[in-house]
C-alpha positions in Angstrom: 21.2 -185.5 100.2 22.1 -182.3 102.0 20.4 -178.9 101.8 22.6 -176.0 100.7 22.7 -172.8 98.7 24.6 -172.6 95.4 26.2 -169.5 93.8 27.4 -169.7 90.2 30.3 -167.3 90.7 29.0 -164.8 88.1 26.1 -163.3 90.0 24.9 -162.8 93.6 21.8 -164.9 93.0 21.4 -167.7 95.5 20.0 -171.1 94.4 18.5 -173.5 96.9 20.0 -176.9 96.0 20.7 -180.4 97.4 24.1 -182.0 97.5 25.2 -185.5 97.2 28.5 -187.4 96.6 28.6 -190.5 94.4 30.8 -192.0 91.8 33.7 -189.6 92.5 31.5 -186.5 91.8 29.7 -183.8 93.8 26.1 -183.6 92.6 24.5 -180.2 92.9 20.8 -180.3 92.1 18.1 -177.7 92.3 15.7 -175.5 90.3 17.6 -174.6 87.1 20.8 -176.2 88.5 22.2 -179.6 87.7 25.9 -179.9 88.1 28.2 -182.9 88.5 31.6 -181.8 89.5 34.6 -184.2 89.9 35.8 -184.3 93.5 39.3 -183.4 92.4 37.9 -180.0 91.5 36.2 -179.4 94.8 37.5 -177.8 98.0 35.2 -178.7 100.9 36.6 -175.9 103.0 37.0 -175.7 106.7 34.2 -176.2 109.2 33.9 -173.2 111.5 31.6 -173.1 114.5 28.7 -170.7 114.0 29.5 -170.1 110.3 28.4 -171.7 107.0 30.7 -174.3 105.5 31.8 -173.1 102.1 32.5 -175.6 99.3 34.6 -173.9 96.6 34.4 -175.1 93.0 37.2 -174.8 90.5 35.2 -172.6 88.1 34.5 -170.0 90.8 31.2 -171.4 91.9 30.4 -172.0 95.6 28.0 -174.0 97.8 27.2 -172.9 101.4 25.9 -175.3 104.0 24.6 -173.2 106.9 22.5 -175.5 109.1 24.6 -177.3 111.8 22.8 -180.6 111.3 23.4 -180.4 107.5 27.1 -179.6 108.2 27.3 -182.7 110.3 25.7 -184.7 107.6 28.1 -183.3 105.1 31.1 -184.3 107.3 29.8 -187.9 107.5 29.2 -188.0 103.8 32.8 -186.8 103.1 34.2 -189.4 105.5 32.2 -192.2 103.8 33.4 -191.4 100.3 36.6 -190.8 98.3 36.3 -187.0 99.0 39.2 -185.4 100.7 39.2 -182.4 103.0 42.1 -180.0 102.8 45.3 -180.8 104.7 44.7 -178.0 107.2 41.3 -179.5 108.1 42.8 -183.0 108.5 45.6 -181.7 110.7 43.1 -179.8 112.9 41.2 -183.0 113.5 44.4 -184.9 114.5 45.7 -184.0 118.0 49.1 -185.6 117.1 49.4 -183.5 113.9 48.3 -180.4 115.8 50.8 -181.0 118.5 53.6 -181.5 116.0 52.6 -178.2 114.2 52.5 -176.4 117.6 56.0 -177.6 118.4 57.3 -176.6 115.0 55.8 -173.1 115.3 57.4 -172.7 118.8 60.8 -174.0 117.7 60.7 -171.9 114.6 59.8 -168.8 116.5 62.5 -169.4 119.1 65.1 -170.0 116.4 64.1 -166.8 114.6 64.3 -164.8 117.8 67.6 -166.3 119.0 69.5 -166.4 115.7 67.5 -164.9 112.9 66.6 -161.6 114.5 70.1 -160.8 115.8 71.6 -161.6 112.3 69.0 -159.4 110.6 69.7 -156.6 113.1 73.5 -156.9 112.5 73.1 -156.5 108.8 70.5 -153.7 109.0 72.7 -151.8 111.5 75.5 -151.6 108.9 73.1 -150.1 106.4 71.8 -147.2 108.5 73.4 -143.9 107.2 75.5 -141.9 109.6 73.1 -138.9 109.7 70.3 -141.2 111.0 72.7 -142.7 113.5 73.6 -139.3 114.9 69.9 -138.4 115.1 69.2 -141.5 117.1 72.0 -140.8 119.5 71.0 -137.2 120.0 67.4 -138.3 120.7 68.6 -140.9 123.1 70.9 -138.5 125.0 68.1 -136.0 125.4 65.8 -138.7 126.7 68.4 -139.9 129.2 69.0 -136.4 130.4 65.3 -135.8 131.0 64.5 -139.2 132.6 67.6 -140.6 134.3 70.7 -138.3 134.5 71.7 -135.3 136.5 74.4 -132.8 135.6 77.9 -134.0 136.5 79.4 -132.7 139.7 82.9 -133.0 138.3 84.7 -129.7 137.7 85.2 -128.6 134.2 89.0 -129.0 134.6 88.6 -132.6 135.7 86.3 -133.4 132.8 88.8 -132.0 130.3 91.7 -133.9 131.9 89.8 -137.1 131.5 89.0 -136.2 127.8 92.7 -135.4 127.2 93.8 -138.7 128.7 91.4 -140.7 126.7 92.3 -138.9 123.5 95.9 -140.1 123.8 95.0 -143.7 122.7 91.4 -143.6 121.6 92.0 -141.2 118.7 93.6 -142.3 115.5 93.3 -144.0 112.1 90.7 -146.8 112.1 89.0 -145.7 115.3 85.4 -144.4 115.3 84.7 -140.8 116.3 83.5 -140.4 119.9 82.4 -137.6 122.3 82.7 -137.9 126.0 79.9 -136.7 128.3 79.8 -136.7 132.1 76.6 -137.1 134.1 75.5 -138.3 137.5 72.9 -140.9 138.5 72.4 -142.4 141.9 70.1 -145.0 140.4 72.7 -146.3 138.0 75.8 -145.9 140.2 79.2 -146.7 138.6 78.5 -147.0 135.0 79.3 -145.9 131.4 77.1 -146.1 128.4 77.8 -145.8 124.7 75.2 -144.4 122.3 75.2 -145.6 118.6 76.6 -142.3 117.2 79.7 -142.3 119.4 78.5 -140.4 122.4 80.0 -142.1 125.5 78.4 -141.2 128.9 80.5 -141.7 132.0 78.8 -141.3 135.4 80.5 -139.5 138.3 80.3 -142.6 140.5 82.5 -144.5 138.0 85.1 -141.7 137.9 85.2 -141.8 141.7 85.6 -145.5 141.9 88.3 -146.1 139.2 91.7 -144.7 138.5 92.5 -143.0 135.2 93.9 -146.1 133.6 90.8 -148.1 134.5 88.5 -145.3 133.2 90.3 -145.4 129.9 89.9 -149.1 129.7 86.1 -148.7 130.3 86.0 -146.1 127.6 87.8 -148.5 125.2 85.2 -151.1 126.0 82.4 -148.7 125.2 84.2 -147.6 122.0 84.0 -151.3 121.0 80.2 -151.1 121.3 80.3 -148.1 119.0 82.6 -149.8 116.5 80.5 -152.9 116.2 77.2 -151.0 116.4 75.9 -153.0 119.3 73.6 -150.3 120.4 71.9 -150.0 117.0 71.6 -153.8 116.8 70.0 -154.0 120.2 67.6 -151.2 119.3 66.6 -152.8 116.0 66.1 -156.2 117.7 63.9 -154.7 120.4 62.0 -152.5 118.0 61.4 -155.4 115.6 60.1 -157.6 118.5 57.7 -154.8 119.6 56.4 -154.5 116.0 55.9 -158.2 115.7 54.1 -158.4 119.1 51.9 -155.5 118.1 50.9 -157.1 114.9 50.3 -160.4 116.6 48.2 -159.1 119.5 46.7 -156.1 117.7 48.2 -153.5 120.1 49.7 -150.9 117.8 50.9 -148.8 120.8 53.3 -151.6 121.8 55.4 -150.7 118.7 56.4 -147.4 120.2 59.8 -148.3 121.6 61.6 -145.7 123.8 65.2 -145.5 122.8 66.5 -144.7 126.3 64.4 -147.4 127.8 65.8 -150.0 125.5 69.4 -149.0 126.2 68.9 -149.0 130.0 66.7 -152.0 130.5 68.2 -154.4 128.0 71.8 -155.5 128.4 73.9 -156.4 125.4 74.2 -160.1 124.6 77.1 -162.1 126.1 78.7 -162.2 122.6 78.5 -158.4 122.3 80.1 -157.8 125.6 82.9 -160.3 124.9 83.4 -158.6 121.5 83.7 -155.2 123.1 86.1 -156.6 125.7 88.3 -158.0 122.9 88.3 -154.6 121.1 89.3 -152.8 124.3 92.0 -155.3 125.1 93.6 -155.0 121.7 93.6 -151.2 122.0 95.3 -151.4 125.4 97.8 -154.0 124.3 98.7 -151.8 121.3 99.2 -148.6 123.3 100.2 -149.8 126.7 101.4 -153.4 126.2 99.0 -154.6 128.9 95.2 -155.1 129.3 95.4 -155.3 133.1 93.6 -152.0 133.4 90.5 -153.5 131.8 90.7 -156.6 134.0 91.1 -154.3 137.1 88.1 -152.2 136.1 85.9 -155.3 135.7 87.0 -156.5 139.1 86.4 -153.1 140.7 82.9 -152.8 139.2 81.9 -156.3 140.3 82.6 -155.6 144.0 79.2 -155.9 145.9 80.1 -153.1 148.2 79.8 -150.6 145.4 76.5 -150.0 143.4 76.9 -150.6 139.7 73.3 -150.3 138.5 71.3 -152.6 136.2 73.6 -152.4 133.2 76.5 -154.3 134.7 74.1 -156.9 136.1 73.1 -157.8 132.6 76.7 -158.5 131.6 78.3 -162.0 131.3 80.1 -163.6 134.2 83.1 -161.4 135.1 85.5 -164.4 135.6 84.7 -165.6 132.1 85.3 -162.1 130.7 88.6 -161.8 132.5 89.7 -165.3 131.2 88.9 -164.2 127.6 90.9 -161.0 128.0 93.9 -162.8 129.4 93.8 -165.3 126.5 94.4 -162.3 124.1 97.6 -161.3 125.9 100.8 -162.5 124.4 
Protein backbone atom coordinates (compact mmCIF):
# COMPACT_ATOMS: atom_id res chain seq x y z
CA UNK A 1 0.00 0.00 0.00
CA UNK A 2 1.10 3.56 -0.73
CA UNK A 3 0.64 6.64 1.47
CA UNK A 4 -1.25 9.49 -0.17
CA UNK A 5 -3.76 12.27 0.41
CA UNK A 6 -7.32 12.16 -0.93
CA UNK A 7 -9.59 15.07 -1.91
CA UNK A 8 -13.23 14.32 -2.66
CA UNK A 9 -13.60 17.13 -5.21
CA UNK A 10 -16.32 18.88 -3.22
CA UNK A 11 -14.29 20.41 -0.39
CA UNK A 12 -10.71 21.38 0.34
CA UNK A 13 -10.43 18.89 3.19
CA UNK A 14 -7.46 16.56 2.88
CA UNK A 15 -7.77 12.91 3.95
CA UNK A 16 -4.68 10.79 4.65
CA UNK A 17 -5.23 7.49 2.84
CA UNK A 18 -3.43 4.41 1.56
CA UNK A 19 -3.62 3.30 -2.04
CA UNK A 20 -3.55 -0.13 -3.59
CA UNK A 21 -4.34 -1.70 -6.93
CA UNK A 22 -6.02 -5.08 -7.16
CA UNK A 23 -8.65 -6.83 -9.27
CA UNK A 24 -8.79 -4.01 -11.79
CA UNK A 25 -9.56 -1.37 -9.17
CA UNK A 26 -7.81 1.42 -7.33
CA UNK A 27 -8.49 1.05 -3.61
CA UNK A 28 -8.49 4.24 -1.52
CA UNK A 29 -8.68 3.53 2.19
CA UNK A 30 -8.46 5.88 5.18
CA UNK A 31 -10.39 7.38 8.09
CA UNK A 32 -13.90 7.85 6.74
CA UNK A 33 -12.78 6.96 3.21
CA UNK A 34 -13.29 3.62 1.50
CA UNK A 35 -13.41 3.83 -2.26
CA UNK A 36 -12.87 1.19 -4.94
CA UNK A 37 -12.59 2.84 -8.35
CA UNK A 38 -12.32 0.88 -11.63
CA UNK A 39 -8.97 1.58 -13.29
CA UNK A 40 -10.71 2.72 -16.48
CA UNK A 41 -12.00 5.72 -14.47
CA UNK A 42 -8.55 6.65 -13.15
CA UNK A 43 -5.96 8.96 -14.71
CA UNK A 44 -2.64 8.35 -12.98
CA UNK A 45 -1.26 11.63 -14.23
CA UNK A 46 2.29 12.52 -15.11
CA UNK A 47 5.25 12.18 -12.74
CA UNK A 48 7.03 15.52 -12.34
CA UNK A 49 10.30 15.90 -10.48
CA UNK A 50 9.86 17.75 -7.19
CA UNK A 51 6.05 17.84 -7.42
CA UNK A 52 3.32 15.54 -6.08
CA UNK A 53 1.92 13.00 -8.50
CA UNK A 54 -1.78 13.64 -8.98
CA UNK A 55 -4.23 10.81 -9.60
CA UNK A 56 -7.46 12.14 -11.10
CA UNK A 57 -10.76 10.32 -10.63
CA UNK A 58 -13.72 10.47 -13.01
CA UNK A 59 -16.04 12.02 -10.39
CA UNK A 60 -13.68 14.95 -9.67
CA UNK A 61 -11.86 13.37 -6.76
CA UNK A 62 -8.09 13.37 -6.56
CA UNK A 63 -5.25 11.60 -4.79
CA UNK A 64 -1.82 13.16 -4.34
CA UNK A 65 1.35 11.16 -3.77
CA UNK A 66 4.03 13.58 -2.62
CA UNK A 67 6.87 11.53 -1.18
CA UNK A 68 9.42 10.51 -3.84
CA UNK A 69 9.78 7.00 -2.43
CA UNK A 70 6.02 6.57 -2.46
CA UNK A 71 5.90 7.86 -6.05
CA UNK A 72 8.50 5.28 -7.06
CA UNK A 73 6.43 2.59 -5.35
CA UNK A 74 3.33 3.77 -7.19
CA UNK A 75 5.19 3.58 -10.52
CA UNK A 76 6.20 -0.01 -9.79
CA UNK A 77 2.66 -0.86 -8.75
CA UNK A 78 1.26 0.58 -11.98
CA UNK A 79 3.81 -1.35 -14.03
CA UNK A 80 2.94 -4.65 -12.29
CA UNK A 81 -0.83 -4.37 -12.84
CA UNK A 82 -3.34 -3.76 -15.61
CA UNK A 83 -3.29 -0.01 -14.87
CA UNK A 84 -2.27 2.19 -17.77
CA UNK A 85 -0.56 5.54 -17.67
CA UNK A 86 -1.57 8.25 -20.12
CA UNK A 87 -0.13 8.09 -23.67
CA UNK A 88 1.94 11.22 -22.99
CA UNK A 89 3.63 9.57 -20.00
CA UNK A 90 4.32 6.40 -21.98
CA UNK A 91 5.79 8.39 -24.88
CA UNK A 92 8.06 10.31 -22.50
CA UNK A 93 9.42 7.05 -21.15
CA UNK A 94 10.28 5.78 -24.63
CA UNK A 95 13.25 7.45 -26.29
CA UNK A 96 12.14 6.14 -29.68
CA UNK A 97 8.67 7.64 -29.30
CA UNK A 98 10.16 10.89 -28.01
CA UNK A 99 12.53 11.04 -30.98
CA UNK A 100 9.66 10.45 -33.43
CA UNK A 101 7.61 13.16 -31.71
CA UNK A 102 10.55 15.58 -31.88
CA UNK A 103 11.07 14.90 -35.60
CA UNK A 104 7.36 15.41 -36.28
CA UNK A 105 7.35 18.71 -34.38
CA UNK A 106 10.41 19.97 -36.27
CA UNK A 107 9.03 18.83 -39.63
CA UNK A 108 5.62 20.33 -38.89
CA UNK A 109 7.14 23.63 -37.78
CA UNK A 110 9.34 23.78 -40.89
CA UNK A 111 6.39 23.03 -43.17
CA UNK A 112 4.29 25.68 -41.46
CA UNK A 113 7.09 28.25 -41.84
CA UNK A 114 7.99 27.41 -45.45
CA UNK A 115 4.52 26.88 -46.90
CA UNK A 116 1.80 27.61 -44.38
CA UNK A 117 2.95 31.04 -43.23
CA UNK A 118 3.51 32.45 -46.76
CA UNK A 119 0.07 31.26 -47.85
CA UNK A 120 -1.61 32.77 -44.79
CA UNK A 121 0.30 36.02 -45.38
CA UNK A 122 -0.81 36.06 -49.05
CA UNK A 123 -4.47 35.69 -48.11
CA UNK A 124 -4.23 38.18 -45.24
CA UNK A 125 -2.49 40.79 -47.43
CA UNK A 126 -5.48 40.85 -49.79
CA UNK A 127 -7.84 41.58 -46.90
CA UNK A 128 -6.06 44.65 -45.51
CA UNK A 129 -8.06 47.81 -46.42
CA UNK A 130 -6.36 50.44 -48.62
CA UNK A 131 -6.40 53.06 -45.86
CA UNK A 132 -4.37 50.76 -43.60
CA UNK A 133 -1.96 49.98 -46.46
CA UNK A 134 -1.37 53.70 -47.04
CA UNK A 135 -0.70 54.25 -43.35
CA UNK A 136 1.82 51.41 -43.33
CA UNK A 137 3.59 52.90 -46.34
CA UNK A 138 3.67 56.39 -44.87
CA UNK A 139 5.14 55.06 -41.62
CA UNK A 140 7.73 53.02 -43.50
CA UNK A 141 8.79 55.96 -45.66
CA UNK A 142 9.18 58.19 -42.61
CA UNK A 143 11.30 55.56 -40.88
CA UNK A 144 13.46 55.07 -43.95
CA UNK A 145 14.03 58.81 -44.27
CA UNK A 146 15.07 59.07 -40.62
CA UNK A 147 17.32 56.03 -40.55
CA UNK A 148 18.66 55.23 -44.02
CA UNK A 149 18.03 57.85 -46.70
CA UNK A 150 19.33 61.31 -47.51
CA UNK A 151 17.64 63.87 -49.76
CA UNK A 152 18.17 63.29 -53.47
CA UNK A 153 20.88 65.29 -55.21
CA UNK A 154 19.00 65.14 -58.51
CA UNK A 155 17.58 68.41 -59.74
CA UNK A 156 13.85 68.95 -59.61
CA UNK A 157 13.75 69.05 -63.42
CA UNK A 158 15.52 65.67 -63.69
CA UNK A 159 13.18 64.09 -61.17
CA UNK A 160 10.13 65.37 -63.04
CA UNK A 161 11.54 64.11 -66.34
CA UNK A 162 11.89 60.62 -64.89
CA UNK A 163 8.35 60.75 -63.51
CA UNK A 164 6.98 61.82 -66.88
CA UNK A 165 8.86 59.07 -68.72
CA UNK A 166 7.58 56.43 -66.29
CA UNK A 167 4.01 57.70 -66.56
CA UNK A 168 3.91 57.01 -70.30
CA UNK A 169 3.64 53.25 -69.76
CA UNK A 170 3.09 52.72 -66.02
CA UNK A 171 -0.23 54.56 -65.89
CA UNK A 172 -3.46 53.13 -67.22
CA UNK A 173 -6.41 50.81 -66.62
CA UNK A 174 -5.59 47.79 -64.49
CA UNK A 175 -2.33 49.23 -63.14
CA UNK A 176 -1.94 50.10 -59.45
CA UNK A 177 -1.44 53.70 -58.36
CA UNK A 178 2.14 54.68 -57.61
CA UNK A 179 4.18 57.65 -56.46
CA UNK A 180 7.84 58.08 -57.32
CA UNK A 181 10.29 59.35 -54.69
CA UNK A 182 13.99 60.07 -55.14
CA UNK A 183 16.50 59.61 -52.34
CA UNK A 184 20.20 58.98 -51.86
CA UNK A 185 22.03 56.36 -49.78
CA UNK A 186 25.67 55.40 -49.95
CA UNK A 187 25.01 52.32 -47.85
CA UNK A 188 22.40 50.91 -50.25
CA UNK A 189 23.98 52.06 -53.49
CA UNK A 190 22.09 51.41 -56.74
CA UNK A 191 18.67 50.34 -55.61
CA UNK A 192 14.94 50.84 -55.83
CA UNK A 193 12.33 49.90 -53.25
CA UNK A 194 8.54 49.59 -53.42
CA UNK A 195 6.42 50.19 -50.34
CA UNK A 196 3.04 48.44 -49.97
CA UNK A 197 0.93 51.52 -50.73
CA UNK A 198 2.55 52.22 -54.11
CA UNK A 199 5.40 54.48 -53.01
CA UNK A 200 8.44 53.61 -55.15
CA UNK A 201 11.79 54.93 -53.93
CA UNK A 202 14.63 55.26 -56.44
CA UNK A 203 18.13 56.03 -55.21
CA UNK A 204 20.36 58.52 -57.04
CA UNK A 205 23.04 55.89 -57.54
CA UNK A 206 20.65 53.79 -59.63
CA UNK A 207 19.69 56.79 -61.78
CA UNK A 208 23.39 57.45 -62.41
CA UNK A 209 24.10 53.84 -63.34
CA UNK A 210 21.16 53.07 -65.66
CA UNK A 211 19.72 54.71 -68.74
CA UNK A 212 16.08 55.84 -68.82
CA UNK A 213 14.77 52.68 -70.45
CA UNK A 214 16.46 50.55 -67.80
CA UNK A 215 15.14 52.81 -65.02
CA UNK A 216 11.62 52.36 -66.35
CA UNK A 217 12.14 48.60 -66.39
CA UNK A 218 13.20 48.68 -62.75
CA UNK A 219 10.14 50.77 -61.90
CA UNK A 220 7.94 48.22 -63.69
CA UNK A 221 9.53 45.48 -61.59
CA UNK A 222 8.84 47.41 -58.39
CA UNK A 223 5.27 48.02 -59.53
CA UNK A 224 4.94 44.24 -59.80
CA UNK A 225 5.76 44.02 -56.09
CA UNK A 226 2.99 46.57 -55.41
CA UNK A 227 0.47 44.73 -57.59
CA UNK A 228 1.08 41.40 -55.87
CA UNK A 229 1.40 42.97 -52.41
CA UNK A 230 4.76 41.34 -51.83
CA UNK A 231 5.78 43.98 -49.28
CA UNK A 232 2.69 43.39 -47.17
CA UNK A 233 3.13 39.64 -47.39
CA UNK A 234 6.75 39.91 -46.28
CA UNK A 235 5.78 42.22 -43.43
CA UNK A 236 3.01 39.88 -42.26
CA UNK A 237 5.33 36.88 -42.40
CA UNK A 238 8.06 38.56 -40.37
CA UNK A 239 5.63 40.07 -37.88
CA UNK A 240 3.87 36.72 -37.40
CA UNK A 241 7.19 34.97 -36.84
CA UNK A 242 8.22 37.57 -34.26
CA UNK A 243 4.92 37.15 -32.41
CA UNK A 244 5.26 33.35 -32.41
CA UNK A 245 8.85 33.57 -31.17
CA UNK A 246 7.82 36.04 -28.47
CA UNK A 247 5.07 33.72 -27.27
CA UNK A 248 7.42 30.75 -27.37
CA UNK A 249 10.32 32.33 -25.50
CA UNK A 250 8.33 34.78 -23.38
CA UNK A 251 9.99 37.93 -24.75
CA UNK A 252 7.11 40.23 -25.64
CA UNK A 253 9.48 42.93 -26.86
CA UNK A 254 10.51 40.67 -29.75
CA UNK A 255 7.06 41.17 -31.27
CA UNK A 256 7.85 44.83 -32.03
CA UNK A 257 8.83 44.56 -35.68
CA UNK A 258 10.24 47.67 -37.35
CA UNK A 259 8.68 48.11 -40.79
CA UNK A 260 11.73 49.66 -42.41
CA UNK A 261 14.00 47.04 -40.88
CA UNK A 262 11.88 44.26 -42.34
CA UNK A 263 11.91 45.77 -45.80
CA UNK A 264 15.64 46.44 -45.82
CA UNK A 265 17.01 43.35 -44.11
CA UNK A 266 14.71 40.69 -45.60
CA UNK A 267 14.72 40.07 -49.32
CA UNK A 268 11.66 38.89 -51.16
CA UNK A 269 11.43 35.19 -51.87
CA UNK A 270 12.70 33.85 -55.18
CA UNK A 271 9.10 33.26 -56.28
CA UNK A 272 8.16 36.87 -55.49
CA UNK A 273 11.11 38.25 -57.48
CA UNK A 274 10.30 36.07 -60.47
CA UNK A 275 6.65 37.14 -60.23
CA UNK A 276 7.66 40.82 -60.25
CA UNK A 277 10.03 40.17 -63.18
CA UNK A 278 7.21 38.54 -65.16
CA UNK A 279 4.90 41.48 -64.41
CA UNK A 280 7.53 43.98 -65.60
CA UNK A 281 8.35 41.93 -68.70
CA UNK A 282 4.68 41.82 -69.77
CA UNK A 283 4.36 45.58 -69.33
CA UNK A 284 7.48 46.17 -71.43
CA UNK A 285 6.36 43.75 -74.12
CA UNK A 286 2.97 45.49 -74.29
CA UNK A 287 4.36 49.02 -74.58
CA UNK A 288 7.74 48.52 -76.19
CA UNK A 289 7.61 45.05 -77.81
CA UNK A 290 10.78 44.09 -75.94
CA UNK A 291 11.86 43.25 -72.41
CA UNK A 292 15.55 43.80 -73.15
CA UNK A 293 15.64 46.91 -70.94
CA UNK A 294 14.73 44.75 -67.93
CA UNK A 295 17.41 42.22 -68.83
CA UNK A 296 19.95 44.99 -69.31
CA UNK A 297 19.09 46.55 -65.93
CA UNK A 298 19.59 43.22 -64.17
CA UNK A 299 22.93 42.78 -65.89
CA UNK A 300 24.03 46.31 -64.97
CA UNK A 301 23.05 45.97 -61.32
CA UNK A 302 24.86 42.65 -60.97
CA UNK A 303 28.23 44.02 -62.05
CA UNK A 304 30.64 43.67 -59.08
CA UNK A 305 32.29 46.98 -59.86
CA UNK A 306 29.19 48.85 -58.77
CA UNK A 307 27.74 48.72 -55.28
CA UNK A 308 24.13 47.50 -55.22
CA UNK A 309 23.47 47.14 -51.51
CA UNK A 310 21.89 44.33 -49.55
CA UNK A 311 18.56 44.24 -51.37
CA UNK A 312 19.93 42.92 -54.65
CA UNK A 313 22.10 40.39 -52.81
CA UNK A 314 18.94 38.75 -51.53
CA UNK A 315 17.51 38.28 -55.02
CA UNK A 316 17.57 35.02 -57.02
CA UNK A 317 20.41 34.21 -59.41
CA UNK A 318 20.41 36.80 -62.20
CA UNK A 319 20.99 34.26 -64.96
CA UNK A 320 17.89 32.36 -63.90
CA UNK A 321 15.88 35.57 -63.84
CA UNK A 322 17.05 36.56 -67.31
CA UNK A 323 16.23 33.10 -68.66
CA UNK A 324 12.71 33.34 -67.22
CA UNK A 325 12.21 36.80 -68.78
CA UNK A 326 13.42 35.61 -72.20
CA UNK A 327 11.00 32.68 -71.98
CA UNK A 328 8.12 35.20 -71.88
CA UNK A 329 9.21 36.91 -75.09
CA UNK A 330 7.41 35.80 -78.29
